[in-house]
N, CA, C, O and the ligand as a Tripos MOL2 file, in Angstrom:
@<TRIPOS>MOLECULE
protein
  321   319    81     0     0
PROTEIN
NO_CHARGES

@<TRIPOS>ATOM
      1 N          77.0050  111.6360   93.6160 N.3       1 MET1
      2 CA         78.0360  112.1780   94.4900 C.3       1 MET1
      3 C          77.7020  113.6250   94.8480 C.2       1 MET1
      4 O          77.5600  114.4840   93.9780 O.2       1 MET1
      5 N          77.5860  113.8590   96.1060 N.am      2 THR2
      6 CA         77.3270  115.2240   96.5450 C.3       2 THR2
      7 C          78.4430  115.6850   97.4720 C.2       2 THR2
      8 O          78.8540  114.9670   98.3840 O.2       2 THR2
      9 N          78.9120  116.8670   97.2260 N.am      3 ASP3
     10 CA         79.9590  117.4330   98.0670 C.3       3 ASP3
     11 C          79.3580  117.8520   99.3990 C.2       3 ASP3
     12 O          78.3610  118.5730   99.4400 O.2       3 ASP3
     13 N          79.9630  117.4020  100.4770 N.am      4 CYS4
     14 CA         79.3960  117.7020  101.7830 C.3       4 CYS4
     15 C          79.6520  119.1530  102.1880 C.2       4 CYS4
     16 O          79.0240  119.6540  103.1200 O.2       4 CYS4
     17 N          80.5740  119.8360  101.4910 N.am      5 GLY5
     18 CA         80.8200  121.2430  101.7770 C.3       5 GLY5
     19 C          81.8830  121.4580  102.8440 C.2       5 GLY5
     20 O          82.1520  120.5890  103.6740 O.2       5 GLY5
     21 N          82.4800  122.6540  102.7930 N.am      6 CYS6
     22 CA         83.5880  122.9830  103.6860 C.3       6 CYS6
     23 C          83.1530  122.9720  105.1530 C.2       6 CYS6
     24 O          83.8740  122.4610  106.0100 O.2       6 CYS6
     25 N          81.9800  123.5330  105.4420 N.am      7 ASP7
     26 CA         81.5410  123.6460  106.8300 C.3       7 ASP7
     27 C          81.4870  122.2790  107.4960 C.2       7 ASP7
     28 O          81.9990  122.0920  108.6000 O.2       7 ASP7
     29 N          80.8690  121.3400  106.8200 N.am      8 LYS8
     30 CA         80.7250  120.0110  107.3890 C.3       8 LYS8
     31 C          82.0720  119.3060  107.4580 C.2       8 LYS8
     32 O          82.4030  118.6600  108.4520 O.2       8 LYS8
     33 N          82.8410  119.4430  106.3810 N.am      9 ALA9
     34 CA         84.1460  118.7810  106.3470 C.3       9 ALA9
     35 C          85.0170  119.2590  107.5030 C.2       9 ALA9
     36 O          85.6760  118.4670  108.1760 O.2       9 ALA9
     37 N          85.0050  120.5750  107.7160 N.am     10 ARG10
     38 CA         85.8810  121.1100  108.7710 C.3      10 ARG10
     39 C          85.3430  120.8060  110.1600 C.2      10 ARG10
     40 O          86.1060  120.6060  111.1050 O.2      10 ARG10
     41 N          84.0290  120.7730  110.2730 N.am     11 LYS11
     42 CA         83.4110  120.4600  111.5520 C.3      11 LYS11
     43 C          83.7760  119.0380  111.9700 C.2      11 LYS11
     44 O          84.0260  118.7630  113.1440 O.2      11 LYS11
     45 N          83.8010  118.1440  110.9870 N.am     12 ASP12
     46 CA         84.0460  116.7350  111.2880 C.3      12 ASP12
     47 C          85.4960  116.3320  111.0830 C.2      12 ASP12
     48 O          85.8550  115.1620  111.2160 O.2      12 ASP12
     49 N          86.3330  117.3260  110.7540 N.am     13 LEU13
     50 CA         87.7130  117.0300  110.3700 C.3      13 LEU13
     51 C          88.4820  116.2830  111.4590 C.2      13 LEU13
     52 O          89.1630  115.2970  111.1760 O.2      13 LEU13
     53 N          88.3750  116.7470  112.6870 N.am     14 GLU14
     54 CA         89.1480  116.1100  113.7600 C.3      14 GLU14
     55 C          88.7300  114.6650  113.9690 C.2      14 GLU14
     56 O          89.5620  113.7730  114.1350 O.2      14 GLU14
     57 N          87.4140  114.4540  113.9570 N.am     15 GLU15
     58 CA         86.9200  113.0880  114.1220 C.3      15 GLU15
     59 C          87.3200  112.2330  112.9260 C.2      15 GLU15
     60 O          87.6580  111.0570  113.0620 O.2      15 GLU15
     61 N          87.2720  112.8540  111.7550 N.am     16 TYR16
     62 CA         87.6770  112.1560  110.5340 C.3      16 TYR16
     63 C          89.1300  111.7020  110.6410 C.2      16 TYR16
     64 O          89.4640  110.5650  110.3100 O.2      16 TYR16
     65 N          89.9870  112.6070  111.1060 N.am     17 LEU17
     66 CA         91.4080  112.2970  111.1940 C.3      17 LEU17
     67 C          91.6930  111.2430  112.2670 C.2      17 LEU17
     68 O          92.6900  110.5240  112.1950 O.2      17 LEU17
     69 N          90.8100  111.1610  113.2540 N.am     18 ARG18
     70 CA         90.9830  110.1290  114.2800 C.3      18 ARG18
     71 C          90.2070  108.8720  113.9180 C.2      18 ARG18
     72 O          90.0900  107.9430  114.7180 O.2      18 ARG18
     73 N          89.6760  108.8580  112.6880 N.am     19 ASN19
     74 CA         88.8880  107.7150  112.2230 C.3      19 ASN19
     75 C          87.6980  107.4270  113.1350 C.2      19 ASN19
     76 O          87.3730  106.2710  113.4070 O.2      19 ASN19
     77 N          87.0600  108.4890  113.5970 N.am     20 GLU20
     78 CA         85.9370  108.3200  114.5040 C.3      20 GLU20
     79 C          84.5930  108.5650  113.8230 C.2      20 GLU20
     80 O          83.5460  108.4630  114.4620 O.2      20 GLU20
     81 N          84.6190  108.8830  112.5380 N.am     21 VAL21
     82 CA         83.3510  109.0670  111.8380 C.3      21 VAL21
     83 C          82.9590  107.7530  111.1650 C.2      21 VAL21
     84 O          83.8130  106.9200  110.8610 O.2      21 VAL21
     85 N          81.6790  107.5830  110.9420 N.am     22 CYS22
     86 CA         81.2170  106.3590  110.3080 C.3      22 CYS22
     87 C          81.6540  106.3260  108.8480 C.2      22 CYS22
     88 O          82.0390  107.3480  108.2810 O.2      22 CYS22
     89 N          81.5910  105.1450  108.2500 N.am     23 LYS23
     90 CA         82.1410  104.9640  106.9100 C.3      23 LYS23
     91 C          81.5100  105.8670  105.8650 C.2      23 LYS23
     92 O          82.2050  106.4220  105.0140 O.2      23 LYS23
     93 N          80.1960  106.0160  105.9280 N.am     24 THR24
     94 CA         79.5050  106.8510  104.9520 C.3      24 THR24
     95 C          80.0090  108.2830  105.0230 C.2      24 THR24
     96 O          80.3480  108.8970  104.0110 O.2      24 THR24
     97 N          80.0470  108.7910  106.2300 N.am     25 GLN25
     98 CA         80.5220  110.1550  106.4630 C.3      25 GLN25
     99 C          81.9850  110.2850  106.0560 C.2      25 GLN25
    100 O          82.4040  111.2880  105.4800 O.2      25 GLN25
    101 N          82.7410  109.2510  106.3690 N.am     26 HIS26
    102 CA         84.1670  109.2440  106.0800 C.3      26 HIS26
    103 C          84.4090  109.4580  104.5850 C.2      26 HIS26
    104 O          85.2530  110.2670  104.2010 O.2      26 HIS26
    105 N          83.6730  108.7370  103.7490 N.am     27 SER27
    106 CA         83.8750  108.8700  102.3020 C.3      27 SER27
    107 C          83.3950  110.2210  101.8020 C.2      27 SER27
    108 O          83.9630  110.7760  100.8610 O.2      27 SER27
    109 N          82.3380  110.7590  102.4330 N.am     28 ASP28
    110 CA         81.8720  112.1090  102.0810 C.3      28 ASP28
    111 C          82.9770  113.1320  102.3250 C.2      28 ASP28
    112 O          83.2730  113.9700  101.4740 O.2      28 ASP28
    113 N          83.5690  113.0420  103.4930 N.am     29 ILE29
    114 CA         84.5980  114.0130  103.8670 C.3      29 ILE29
    115 C          85.8470  113.8200  103.0140 C.2      29 ILE29
    116 O          86.4700  114.7860  102.5720 O.2      29 ILE29
    117 N          86.2000  112.5570  102.7900 N.am     30 LYS30
    118 CA         87.3750  112.2880  101.9670 C.3      30 LYS30
    119 C          87.1770  112.8500  100.5570 C.2      30 LYS30
    120 O          88.0810  113.4460   99.9730 O.2      30 LYS30
    121 N          85.9780  112.6440  100.0340 N.am     31 GLU31
    122 CA         85.6790  113.1390   98.6940 C.3      31 GLU31
    123 C          85.8060  114.6610   98.6520 C.2      31 GLU31
    124 O          86.3380  115.2290   97.6980 O.2      31 GLU31
    125 N          85.3070  115.3050   99.7030 N.am     32 HIS32
    126 CA         85.4160  116.7580   99.7480 C.3      32 HIS32
    127 C          86.8800  117.1890   99.8280 C.2      32 HIS32
    128 O          87.3010  118.1040   99.1210 O.2      32 HIS32
    129 N          87.6440  116.5340  100.6820 N.am     33 LEU33
    130 CA         89.0610  116.8760  100.8380 C.3      33 LEU33
    131 C          89.8040  116.7100   99.5180 C.2      33 LEU33
    132 O          90.6760  117.5100   99.1800 O.2      33 LEU33
    133 N          89.4490  115.6560   98.7730 N.am     34 ASP34
    134 CA         90.1090  115.4160   97.4890 C.3      34 ASP34
    135 C          89.8990  116.5700   96.5210 C.2      34 ASP34
    136 O          90.7360  116.8380   95.6590 O.2      34 ASP34
    137 N          88.7630  117.2520   96.6770 N.am     35 ASN35
    138 CA         88.3980  118.2950   95.7200 C.3      35 ASN35
    139 C          88.5640  119.7130   96.2450 C.2      35 ASN35
    140 O          88.3360  120.6770   95.5140 O.2      35 ASN35
    141 N          88.9560  119.8450   97.4900 N.am     36 CYS36
    142 CA         89.0160  121.1740   98.0880 C.3      36 CYS36
    143 C          90.3900  121.4360   98.6970 C.2      36 CYS36
    144 O          90.6840  120.9520   99.7900 O.2      36 CYS36
    145 N          91.2290  122.1960   98.0040 N.am     37 PRO37
    146 CA         92.5790  122.4950   98.5060 C.3      37 PRO37
    147 C          92.5500  123.1730   99.8710 C.2      37 PRO37
    148 O          93.4200  122.9310  100.7070 O.2      37 PRO37
    149 N          91.5530  124.0190  100.0950 N.am     38 GLY38
    150 CA         91.4550  124.7260  101.3660 C.3      38 GLY38
    151 C          91.3270  123.7650  102.5290 C.2      38 GLY38
    152 O          91.9890  123.9200  103.5550 O.2      38 GLY38
    153 N          90.4660  122.7670  102.3620 N.am     39 CYS39
    154 CA         90.2520  121.7950  103.4280 C.3      39 CYS39
    155 C          91.4170  120.8060  103.5050 C.2      39 CYS39
    156 O          91.7190  120.2800  104.5770 O.2      39 CYS39
    157 N          92.0650  120.5560  102.3750 N.am     40 GLN40
    158 CA         93.2740  119.7290  102.4130 C.3      40 GLN40
    159 C          94.3140  120.3850  103.3020 C.2      40 GLN40
    160 O          94.9770  119.7160  104.0940 O.2      40 GLN40
    161 N          94.4550  121.6970  103.1680 N.am     41 ASP41
    162 CA         95.3820  122.4490  104.0120 C.3      41 ASP41
    163 C          95.0060  122.2970  105.4750 C.2      41 ASP41
    164 O          95.8520  122.0300  106.3290 O.2      41 ASP41
    165 N          93.7020  122.4740  105.7490 N.am     42 GLU42
    166 CA         93.2220  122.3400  107.1210 C.3      42 GLU42
    167 C          93.5580  120.9650  107.6850 C.2      42 GLU42
    168 O          94.0120  120.8370  108.8220 O.2      42 GLU42
    169 N          93.3280  119.9450  106.8730 N.am     43 ALA43
    170 CA         93.5940  118.5800  107.3140 C.3      43 ALA43
    171 C          95.0760  118.3760  107.5680 C.2      43 ALA43
    172 O          95.4730  117.7350  108.5410 O.2      43 ALA43
    173 N          95.8850  118.9310  106.6800 N.am     44 LEU44
    174 CA         97.3380  118.8030  106.7990 C.3      44 LEU44
    175 C          97.8320  119.5150  108.0510 C.2      44 LEU44
    176 O          98.6700  118.9960  108.7880 O.2      44 LEU44
    177 N          97.3010  120.7080  108.2760 N.am     45 VAL45
    178 CA         97.6740  121.4640  109.4750 C.3      45 VAL45
    179 C          97.2410  120.7020  110.7220 C.2      45 VAL45
    180 O          97.9890  120.6060  111.6950 O.2      45 VAL45
    181 N          96.0440  120.1690  110.6810 N.am     46 ALA46
    182 CA         95.5220  119.4560  111.8480 C.3      46 ALA46
    183 C          96.3610  118.2230  112.1640 C.2      46 ALA46
    184 O          96.6730  117.9700  113.3280 O.2      46 ALA46
    185 N          96.7310  117.4510  111.1360 N.am     47 THR47
    186 CA         97.5410  116.2550  111.3850 C.3      47 THR47
    187 C          98.9330  116.6450  111.8610 C.2      47 THR47
    188 O          99.4840  116.0190  112.7660 O.2      47 THR47
    189 N          99.4990  117.6820  111.2490 N.am     48 THR48
    190 CA        100.8340  118.1310  111.6470 C.3      48 THR48
    191 C         100.8200  118.6400  113.0720 C.2      48 THR48
    192 O         101.7100  118.3290  113.8630 O.2      48 THR48
    193 N          99.8030  119.4250  113.3960 N.am     49 LEU49
    194 CA         99.6710  119.9540  114.7520 C.3      49 LEU49
    195 C          99.5370  118.8290  115.7670 C.2      49 LEU49
    196 O         100.1850  118.8420  116.8140 O.2      49 LEU49
    197 N          98.6940  117.8610  115.4480 N.am     50 THR50
    198 CA         98.4930  116.7300  116.3500 C.3      50 THR50
    199 C          99.8200  116.0510  116.6300 C.2      50 THR50
    200 O         100.1320  115.6810  117.7610 O.2      50 THR50
    201 N         100.5940  115.9000  115.5590 N.am     51 ASP51
    202 CA        101.9000  115.2760  115.6350 C.3      51 ASP51
    203 C         102.8420  116.0900  116.5210 C.2      51 ASP51
    204 O         103.4800  115.5660  117.4340 O.2      51 ASP51
    205 N         102.9060  117.3800  116.2230 N.am     52 VAL52
    206 CA        103.7910  118.2860  116.9660 C.3      52 VAL52
    207 C         103.3950  118.3320  118.4350 C.2      52 VAL52
    208 O         104.2390  118.2570  119.3280 O.2      52 VAL52
    209 N         102.1030  118.4570  118.6580 N.am     53 VAL53
    210 CA        101.5970  118.5530  120.0200 C.3      53 VAL53
    211 C         101.8500  117.2540  120.7860 C.2      53 VAL53
    212 O         102.2110  117.2780  121.9620 O.2      53 VAL53
    213 N         101.6590  116.1350  120.1150 N.am     54 ALA54
    214 CA        101.9050  114.8460  120.7570 C.3      54 ALA54
    215 C         103.3630  114.7560  121.1880 C.2      54 ALA54
    216 O         103.6820  114.2450  122.2610 O.2      54 ALA54
    217 N         104.2330  115.2600  120.3300 N.am     55 ARG55
    218 CA        105.6570  115.2180  120.6320 C.3      55 ARG55
    219 C         106.0030  116.1710  121.7770 C.2      55 ARG55
    220 O         106.8800  115.8920  122.5940 O.2      55 ARG55
    221 N         105.3010  117.2860  121.8150 N.am     56 ALA56
    222 CA        105.5690  118.2810  122.8580 C.3      56 ALA56
    223 C         104.8320  117.9470  124.1450 C.2      56 ALA56
    224 O         105.0150  118.6100  125.1660 O.2      56 ALA56
    225 N         103.9900  116.9060  124.0890 N.am     57 CYS57
    226 CA        103.2290  116.4750  125.2640 C.3      57 CYS57
    227 C         102.3740  117.5950  125.8360 C.2      57 CYS57
    228 O         102.2730  117.7490  127.0540 O.2      57 CYS57
    229 N         101.7600  118.3750  124.9550 N.am     58 LYS58
    230 CA        100.8720  119.4280  125.4130 C.3      58 LYS58
    231 C          99.4570  119.1080  124.9730 C.2      58 LYS58
    232 O          99.2370  118.3980  123.9920 O.2      58 LYS58
    233 N          98.5100  119.6420  125.7110 N.am     59 GLU59
    234 CA         97.1200  119.3410  125.4220 C.3      59 GLU59
    235 C          96.6190  120.1130  124.2090 C.2      59 GLU59
    236 O          95.9290  119.5560  123.3550 O.2      59 GLU59
    237 N          96.9620  121.3910  124.1330 N.am     60 THR60
    238 CA         96.5130  122.2000  123.0200 C.3      60 THR60
    239 C          97.6760  122.9800  122.4220 C.2      60 THR60
    240 O          98.6250  123.3440  123.1180 O.2      60 THR60
    241 N          97.5860  123.2260  121.1370 N.am     61 ALA61
    242 CA         98.6250  123.9950  120.4660 C.3      61 ALA61
    243 C          98.2910  125.4750  120.5480 C.2      61 ALA61
    244 O          97.1620  125.8720  120.2610 O.2      61 ALA61
    245 N          99.2540  126.2890  120.9350 N.am     62 PRO62
    246 CA         99.0020  127.7310  120.9460 C.3      62 PRO62
    247 C          98.8340  128.2660  119.5280 C.2      62 PRO62
    248 O          99.3820  127.7160  118.5730 O.2      62 PRO62
    249 N          98.0760  129.3350  119.4090 N.am     63 GLU63
    250 CA         97.8270  129.9550  118.1050 C.3      63 GLU63
    251 C          99.1250  130.2010  117.3430 C.2      63 GLU63
    252 O          99.2040  130.0030  116.1300 O.2      63 GLU63
    253 N         100.1230  130.6320  118.0760 N.am     64 GLU64
    254 CA        101.4150  130.9530  117.4870 C.3      64 GLU64
    255 C         102.0030  129.7480  116.7670 C.2      64 GLU64
    256 O         102.5130  129.8520  115.6510 O.2      64 GLU64
    257 N         101.9200  128.6120  117.4310 N.am     65 LEU65
    258 CA        102.4480  127.3730  116.8660 C.3      65 LEU65
    259 C         101.6730  126.9910  115.6150 C.2      65 LEU65
    260 O         102.2450  126.5440  114.6210 O.2      65 LEU65
    261 N         100.3720  127.1740  115.6840 N.am     66 ARG66
    262 CA         99.5180  126.8620  114.5360 C.3      66 ARG66
    263 C          99.9470  127.6980  113.3260 C.2      66 ARG66
    264 O         100.0520  127.1910  112.2090 O.2      66 ARG66
    265 N         100.1910  128.9860  113.5720 N.am     67 ASP67
    266 CA        100.6120  129.8730  112.4940 C.3      67 ASP67
    267 C         101.9550  129.4510  111.9220 C.2      67 ASP67
    268 O         102.1640  129.4930  110.7100 O.2      67 ASP67
    269 N         102.8590  129.0450  112.7960 N.am     68 GLN68
    270 CA        104.1800  128.5980  112.3540 C.3      68 GLN68
    271 C         104.0760  127.3670  111.4710 C.2      68 GLN68
    272 O         104.7210  127.2770  110.4260 O.2      68 GLN68
    273 N         103.2570  126.4220  111.9060 N.am     69 VAL69
    274 CA        103.0730  125.1930  111.1410 C.3      69 VAL69
    275 C         102.4630  125.5080  109.7840 C.2      69 VAL69
    276 O         102.8820  124.9810  108.7530 O.2      69 VAL69
    277 N         101.4620  126.3800  109.8130 N.am     70 LEU70
    278 CA        100.7760  126.7700  108.5860 C.3      70 LEU70
    279 C         101.7520  127.4370  107.6130 C.2      70 LEU70
    280 O         101.7400  127.1480  106.4160 O.2      70 LEU70
    281 N         102.5810  128.3160  108.1270 N.am     71 ALA71
    282 CA        103.5610  129.0160  107.2930 C.3      71 ALA71
    283 C         104.5520  128.0330  106.6910 C.2      71 ALA71
    284 O         104.9370  128.1530  105.5280 O.2      71 ALA71
    285 N         104.9600  127.0580  107.5000 N.am     72 ARG72
    286 CA        105.9200  126.0630  107.0090 C.3      72 ARG72
    287 C         105.2960  125.2000  105.9120 C.2      72 ARG72
    288 O         105.9440  124.8650  104.9210 O.2      72 ARG72
    289 N         104.0460  124.8550  106.1070 N.am     73 LEU73
    290 CA        103.3540  124.0600  105.0960 C.3      73 LEU73
    291 C         103.2230  124.8270  103.7880 C.2      73 LEU73
    292 O         103.4160  124.2760  102.7040 O.2      73 LEU73
    293 N         102.8970  126.0920  103.9090 N.am     74 ARG74
    294 CA        102.7650  126.9410  102.7130 C.3      74 ARG74
    295 C         104.1020  126.9920  101.9770 C.2      74 ARG74
    296 O         104.1450  126.9160  100.7500 O.2      74 ARG74
    297 N         105.1800  127.1200  102.7280 N.am     75 ALA75
    298 CA        106.5100  127.1910  102.1310 C.3      75 ALA75
    299 C         106.8360  125.8850  101.4150 C.2      75 ALA75
    300 O         107.3890  125.8850  100.3150 O.2      75 ALA75
    301 N         106.4820  124.7720  102.0590 N.am     76 VAL76
    302 CA        106.7360  123.4590  101.4560 C.3      76 VAL76
    303 C         105.9430  123.3140  100.1740 C.2      76 VAL76
    304 O         106.4590  122.8490   99.1580 O.2      76 VAL76
    305 N         104.6870  123.7160  100.2320 N.am     77 GLN77
    306 CA        103.8180  123.5770   99.0580 C.3      77 GLN77
    307 C         104.2850  124.4700   97.9220 C.2      77 GLN77
    308 O         104.1350  124.1220   96.7510 O.2      77 GLN77
    309 N         104.8490  125.6190   98.2650 N.am     78 ALA78
    310 CA        105.2990  126.5800   97.2520 C.3      78 ALA78
    311 C         106.4760  126.0400   96.4560 C.2      78 ALA78
    312 O         106.7050  126.4590   95.3220 O.2      78 ALA78
    313 N         107.2240  125.1100   97.0460 N.am     79 THR79
    314 CA        108.3890  124.5690   96.3610 C.3      79 THR79
    315 C         108.0290  123.4670   95.3820 C.2      79 THR79
    316 O         108.8610  123.0480   94.5790 O.2      79 THR79
    317 N         106.7650  122.9870   95.4480 N.am     80 HIS80
    318 CA        106.3770  121.8970   94.5520 C.3      80 HIS80
    319 C         105.9310  122.3960   93.1910 C.2      80 HIS80
    320 O         105.5740  121.5960   92.3270 O.2      80 HIS80
    321 ZN         86.4180  122.5540  101.6600 Zn       81 ZN81
@<TRIPOS>BOND
     1     1     2 1
     2     2     3 1
     3     3     4 2
     4     3     5 am
     5     5     6 1
     6     6     7 1
     7     7     8 2
     8     7     9 am
     9     9    10 1
    10    10    11 1
    11    11    12 2
    12    11    13 am
    13    13    14 1
    14    14    15 1
    15    15    16 2
    16    15    17 am
    17    17    18 1
    18    18    19 1
    19    19    20 2
    20    19    21 am
    21    21    22 1
    22    22    23 1
    23    23    24 2
    24    23    25 am
    25    25    26 1
    26    26    27 1
    27    27    28 2
    28    27    29 am
    29    29    30 1
    30    30    31 1
    31    31    32 2
    32    31    33 am
    33    33    34 1
    34    34    35 1
    35    35    36 2
    36    35    37 am
    37    37    38 1
    38    38    39 1
    39    39    40 2
    40    39    41 am
    41    41    42 1
    42    42    43 1
    43    43    44 2
    44    43    45 am
    45    45    46 1
    46    46    47 1
    47    47    48 2
    48    47    49 am
    49    49    50 1
    50    50    51 1
    51    51    52 2
    52    51    53 am
    53    53    54 1
    54    54    55 1
    55    55    56 2
    56    55    57 am
    57    57    58 1
    58    58    59 1
    59    59    60 2
    60    59    61 am
    61    61    62 1
    62    62    63 1
    63    63    64 2
    64    63    65 am
    65    65    66 1
    66    66    67 1
    67    67    68 2
    68    67    69 am
    69    69    70 1
    70    70    71 1
    71    71    72 2
    72    71    73 am
    73    73    74 1
    74    74    75 1
    75    75    76 2
    76    75    77 am
    77    77    78 1
    78    78    79 1
    79    79    80 2
    80    79    81 am
    81    81    82 1
    82    82    83 1
    83    83    84 2
    84    83    85 am
    85    85    86 1
    86    86    87 1
    87    87    88 2
    88    87    89 am
    89    89    90 1
    90    90    91 1
    91    91    92 2
    92    91    93 am
    93    93    94 1
    94    94    95 1
    95    95    96 2
    96    95    97 am
    97    97    98 1
    98    98    99 1
    99    99   100 2
   100    99   101 am
   101   101   102 1
   102   102   103 1
   103   103   104 2
   104   103   105 am
   105   105   106 1
   106   106   107 1
   107   107   108 2
   108   107   109 am
   109   109   110 1
   110   110   111 1
   111   111   112 2
   112   111   113 am
   113   113   114 1
   114   114   115 1
   115   115   116 2
   116   115   117 am
   117   117   118 1
   118   118   119 1
   119   119   120 2
   120   119   121 am
   121   121   122 1
   122   122   123 1
   123   123   124 2
   124   123   125 am
   125   125   126 1
   126   126   127 1
   127   127   128 2
   128   127   129 am
   129   129   130 1
   130   130   131 1
   131   131   132 2
   132   131   133 am
   133   133   134 1
   134   134   135 1
   135   135   136 2
   136   135   137 am
   137   137   138 1
   138   138   139 1
   139   139   140 2
   140   139   141 am
   141   141   142 1
   142   142   143 1
   143   143   144 2
   144   143   145 am
   145   145   146 1
   146   146   147 1
   147   147   148 2
   148   147   149 am
   149   149   150 1
   150   150   151 1
   151   151   152 2
   152   151   153 am
   153   153   154 1
   154   154   155 1
   155   155   156 2
   156   155   157 am
   157   157   158 1
   158   158   159 1
   159   159   160 2
   160   159   161 am
   161   161   162 1
   162   162   163 1
   163   163   164 2
   164   163   165 am
   165   165   166 1
   166   166   167 1
   167   167   168 2
   168   167   169 am
   169   169   170 1
   170   170   171 1
   171   171   172 2
   172   171   173 am
   173   173   174 1
   174   174   175 1
   175   175   176 2
   176   175   177 am
   177   177   178 1
   178   178   179 1
   179   179   180 2
   180   179   181 am
   181   181   182 1
   182   182   183 1
   183   183   184 2
   184   183   185 am
   185   185   186 1
   186   186   187 1
   187   187   188 2
   188   187   189 am
   189   189   190 1
   190   190   191 1
   191   191   192 2
   192   191   193 am
   193   193   194 1
   194   194   195 1
   195   195   196 2
   196   195   197 am
   197   197   198 1
   198   198   199 1
   199   199   200 2
   200   199   201 am
   201   201   202 1
   202   202   203 1
   203   203   204 2
   204   203   205 am
   205   205   206 1
   206   206   207 1
   207   207   208 2
   208   207   209 am
   209   209   210 1
   210   210   211 1
   211   211   212 2
   212   211   213 am
   213   213   214 1
   214   214   215 1
   215   215   216 2
   216   215   217 am
   217   217   218 1
   218   218   219 1
   219   219   220 2
   220   219   221 am
   221   221   222 1
   222   222   223 1
   223   223   224 2
   224   223   225 am
   225   225   226 1
   226   226   227 1
   227   227   228 2
   228   227   229 am
   229   229   230 1
   230   230   231 1
   231   231   232 2
   232   231   233 am
   233   233   234 1
   234   234   235 1
   235   235   236 2
   236   235   237 am
   237   237   238 1
   238   238   239 1
   239   239   240 2
   240   239   241 am
   241   241   242 1
   242   242   243 1
   243   243   244 2
   244   243   245 am
   245   245   246 1
   246   246   247 1
   247   247   248 2
   248   247   249 am
   249   249   250 1
   250   250   251 1
   251   251   252 2
   252   251   253 am
   253   253   254 1
   254   254   255 1
   255   255   256 2
   256   255   257 am
   257   257   258 1
   258   258   259 1
   259   259   260 2
   260   259   261 am
   261   261   262 1
   262   262   263 1
   263   263   264 2
   264   263   265 am
   265   265   266 1
   266   266   267 1
   267   267   268 2
   268   267   269 am
   269   269   270 1
   270   270   271 1
   271   271   272 2
   272   271   273 am
   273   273   274 1
   274   274   275 1
   275   275   276 2
   276   275   277 am
   277   277   278 1
   278   278   279 1
   279   279   280 2
   280   279   281 am
   281   281   282 1
   282   282   283 1
   283   283   284 2
   284   283   285 am
   285   285   286 1
   286   286   287 1
   287   287   288 2
   288   287   289 am
   289   289   290 1
   290   290   291 1
   291   291   292 2
   292   291   293 am
   293   293   294 1
   294   294   295 1
   295   295   296 2
   296   295   297 am
   297   297   298 1
   298   298   299 1
   299   299   300 2
   300   299   301 am
   301   301   302 1
   302   302   303 1
   303   303   304 2
   304   303   305 am
   305   305   306 1
   306   306   307 1
   307   307   308 2
   308   307   309 am
   309   309   310 1
   310   310   311 1
   311   311   312 2
   312   311   313 am
   313   313   314 1
   314   314   315 1
   315   315   316 2
   316   315   317 am
   317   317   318 1
   318   318   319 1
   319   319   320 2
@<TRIPOS>SUBSTRUCTURE
     1 MET1         2 RESIDUE 1 A MET
     2 THR2         6 RESIDUE 1 A THR
     3 ASP3        10 RESIDUE 1 A ASP
     4 CYS4        14 RESIDUE 1 A CYS
     5 GLY5        18 RESIDUE 1 A GLY
     6 CYS6        22 RESIDUE 1 A CYS
     7 ASP7        26 RESIDUE 1 A ASP
     8 LYS8        30 RESIDUE 1 A LYS
     9 ALA9        34 RESIDUE 1 A ALA
    10 ARG10       38 RESIDUE 1 A ARG
    11 LYS11       42 RESIDUE 1 A LYS
    12 ASP12       46 RESIDUE 1 A ASP
    13 LEU13       50 RESIDUE 1 A LEU
    14 GLU14       54 RESIDUE 1 A GLU
    15 GLU15       58 RESIDUE 1 A GLU
    16 TYR16       62 RESIDUE 1 A TYR
    17 LEU17       66 RESIDUE 1 A LEU
    18 ARG18       70 RESIDUE 1 A ARG
    19 ASN19       74 RESIDUE 1 A ASN
    20 GLU20       78 RESIDUE 1 A GLU
    21 VAL21       82 RESIDUE 1 A VAL
    22 CYS22       86 RESIDUE 1 A CYS
    23 LYS23       90 RESIDUE 1 A LYS
    24 THR24       94 RESIDUE 1 A THR
    25 GLN25       98 RESIDUE 1 A GLN
    26 HIS26      102 RESIDUE 1 A HIS
    27 SER27      106 RESIDUE 1 A SER
    28 ASP28      110 RESIDUE 1 A ASP
    29 ILE29      114 RESIDUE 1 A ILE
    30 LYS30      118 RESIDUE 1 A LYS
    31 GLU31      122 RESIDUE 1 A GLU
    32 HIS32      126 RESIDUE 1 A HIS
    33 LEU33      130 RESIDUE 1 A LEU
    34 ASP34      134 RESIDUE 1 A ASP
    35 ASN35      138 RESIDUE 1 A ASN
    36 CYS36      142 RESIDUE 1 A CYS
    37 PRO37      146 RESIDUE 1 A PRO
    38 GLY38      150 RESIDUE 1 A GLY
    39 CYS39      154 RESIDUE 1 A CYS
    40 GLN40      158 RESIDUE 1 A GLN
    41 ASP41      162 RESIDUE 1 A ASP
    42 GLU42      166 RESIDUE 1 A GLU
    43 ALA43      170 RESIDUE 1 A ALA
    44 LEU44      174 RESIDUE 1 A LEU
    45 VAL45      178 RESIDUE 1 A VAL
    46 ALA46      182 RESIDUE 1 A ALA
    47 THR47      186 RESIDUE 1 A THR
    48 THR48      190 RESIDUE 1 A THR
    49 LEU49      194 RESIDUE 1 A LEU
    50 THR50      198 RESIDUE 1 A THR
    51 ASP51      202 RESIDUE 1 A ASP
    52 VAL52      206 RESIDUE 1 A VAL
    53 VAL53      210 RESIDUE 1 A VAL
    54 ALA54      214 RESIDUE 1 A ALA
    55 ARG55      218 RESIDUE 1 A ARG
    56 ALA56      222 RESIDUE 1 A ALA
    57 CYS57      226 RESIDUE 1 A CYS
    58 LYS58      230 RESIDUE 1 A LYS
    59 GLU59      234 RESIDUE 1 A GLU
    60 THR60      238 RESIDUE 1 A THR
    61 ALA61      242 RESIDUE 1 A ALA
    62 PRO62      246 RESIDUE 1 A PRO
    63 GLU63      250 RESIDUE 1 A GLU
    64 GLU64      254 RESIDUE 1 A GLU
    65 LEU65      258 RESIDUE 1 A LEU
    66 ARG66      262 RESIDUE 1 A ARG
    67 ASP67      266 RESIDUE 1 A ASP
    68 GLN68      270 RESIDUE 1 A GLN
    69 VAL69      274 RESIDUE 1 A VAL
    70 LEU70      278 RESIDUE 1 A LEU
    71 ALA71      282 RESIDUE 1 A ALA
    72 ARG72      286 RESIDUE 1 A ARG
    73 LEU73      290 RESIDUE 1 A LEU
    74 ARG74      294 RESIDUE 1 A ARG
    75 ALA75      298 RESIDUE 1 A ALA
    76 VAL76      302 RESIDUE 1 A VAL
    77 GLN77      306 RESIDUE 1 A GLN
    78 ALA78      310 RESIDUE 1 A ALA
    79 THR79      314 RESIDUE 1 A THR
    80 HIS80      318 RESIDUE 1 A HIS
    81 ZN81       321 GROUP 0 **** ****
């Protein structure tokens, strides 16, 4: 088992979340996410943003919105 590293995980994160990476790569990234809280946060933010943006029917999320989502996630995590 080799950790694919943050750079690769984050580079492929969007495709991973859309299930567009091949199975081998998918398990590499999943394994990294399981072991890396930083990338778990990134993945969580990305999925939440996708959700929010889909609901808002916008193509891209403004930086401001990203920060808001991130702050909310941090607050949620802090309560656990
Ligand atoms: Zn990482």
